[in-house]
C-alpha positions in Angstrom: -72.9 1.2 38.0 -70.3 0.7 40.5 -69.6 -2.7 39.1 -69.2 -1.1 35.7 -66.9 1.5 37.0 -64.9 -1.1 38.9 -64.7 -3.1 35.6 -63.6 0.0 33.7 -61.0 0.7 36.4 -59.7 -2.8 36.2 -59.5 -2.6 32.4 -57.6 0.8 32.7 -55.3 -0.7 35.2 -54.7 -3.8 33.1 -54.1 -1.5 30.1 -51.6 0.5 32.1 -49.8 -2.6 33.3 -49.7 -3.9 29.7 -48.3 -0.6 28.5 -45.7 -0.6 31.2 -44.7 -4.2 30.3 -44.4 -3.1 26.6 -42.2 -0.2 27.6 -40.1 -2.4 29.8 -39.8 -4.9 27.0 -38.8 -2.2 24.5 -36.1 -1.0 27.0 -34.8 -4.5 27.4 -34.8 -5.0 23.7 -32.9 -1.7 23.2 -30.4 -2.7 25.8 -29.9 -6.1 24.2 -29.5 -4.5 20.8 -27.0 -2.0 22.2 -25.1 -4.8 23.9 -25.1 -6.9 20.7 -23.8 -4.0 18.7 -21.0 -3.4 21.2 -20.1 -7.1 21.2 -20.1 -7.1 17.4 -18.0 -4.0 17.3 -15.5 -5.5 19.7 -15.4 -8.7 17.6 -14.9 -6.7 14.4 -12.1 -4.8 16.0 -10.4 -8.0 17.2 -10.8 -9.5 13.8 -9.4 -6.4 12.1 -6.4 -6.3 14.4 -5.7 -10.0 13.8 -5.9 -9.5 10.0 -3.7 -6.4 10.2 -1.1 -8.3 12.2 -1.1 -11.2 9.7 -0.8 -8.6 6.8 2.1 -6.9 8.5 3.8 -10.3 9.0 3.4 -11.2 5.3 4.4 -7.7 4.3 7.5 -7.9 6.4 8.4 -11.3 4.9 7.9 -10.0 1.3 9.4 -6.6 1.8 12.3 -8.1 3.8 13.2 -10.1 0.7 12.7 -7.1 -1.5 14.9 -5.1 0.8 17.6 -7.6 0.3 17.0 -7.6 -3.4 17.2 -3.8 -3.6 20.4 -3.9 -1.5 21.9 -6.3 -4.0 20.8 -4.2 -7.0 22.2 -1.1 -5.4 25.5 -3.0 -4.8 25.6 -4.2 -8.4 24.9 -0.7 -9.7 27.7 0.8 -7.6 30.1 -1.9 -8.8 29.1 -1.3 -12.5 29.7 2.5 -12.0 33.0 1.8 -10.4 34.1 -0.4 -13.3 33.0 2.1 -15.9 34.8 4.9 -14.1 38.0 2.9 -13.9 37.7 1.9 -17.6 37.2 5.5 -18.5 40.4 6.6 -16.7 42.4 3.8 -18.2 41.4 4.4 -21.8 41.0 8.1 -21.8 44.6 9.0 -22.7 44.9 6.5 -25.6 41.5 7.5 -27.0 42.3 11.2 -26.9 45.6 10.5 -28.8 43.7 8.4 -31.4 41.1 11.1 -31.8 43.6 13.9 -32.1 45.8 12.0 -34.6 42.7 11.2 -36.8 41.7 14.9 -36.8 45.1 16.5 -37.0 47.1 14.1 -39.2 45.7 14.8 -42.6 47.3 13.2 -45.7 45.8 14.7 -48.8 45.1 12.2 -51.6 43.4 12.5 -54.9 40.1 10.7 -55.0 40.1 7.6 -57.3 37.2 8.9 -59.4 38.9 12.2 -60.1 39.7 12.8 -63.9 41.9 15.6 -64.7 40.7 17.6 -67.7 42.9 17.1 -70.7 
């Protein structure tokens, strides 16, 4: 019986060692997964920063030219407003005279289709 109990004890010890090795392997696997996740996150962050930097450069190039374009449009608009205002001031007096003369100077005439009753 002692040999059986020794055999059982050896089996229990072997089972315990196997269980310990499994737990240790699980811990190492968890650590490796955690490390891989951290590395992947760092790589993703690096890639994202790189792409954002490229995007900002392209955006600056495009928006810079649009900024120049909007400045040109603003300048042209201001110039057109200035021209219209000066034209208004130049022609205002003569137009007012024409308008008033058309309204106030009435010369009555008989319509060509009018037939006096005989």
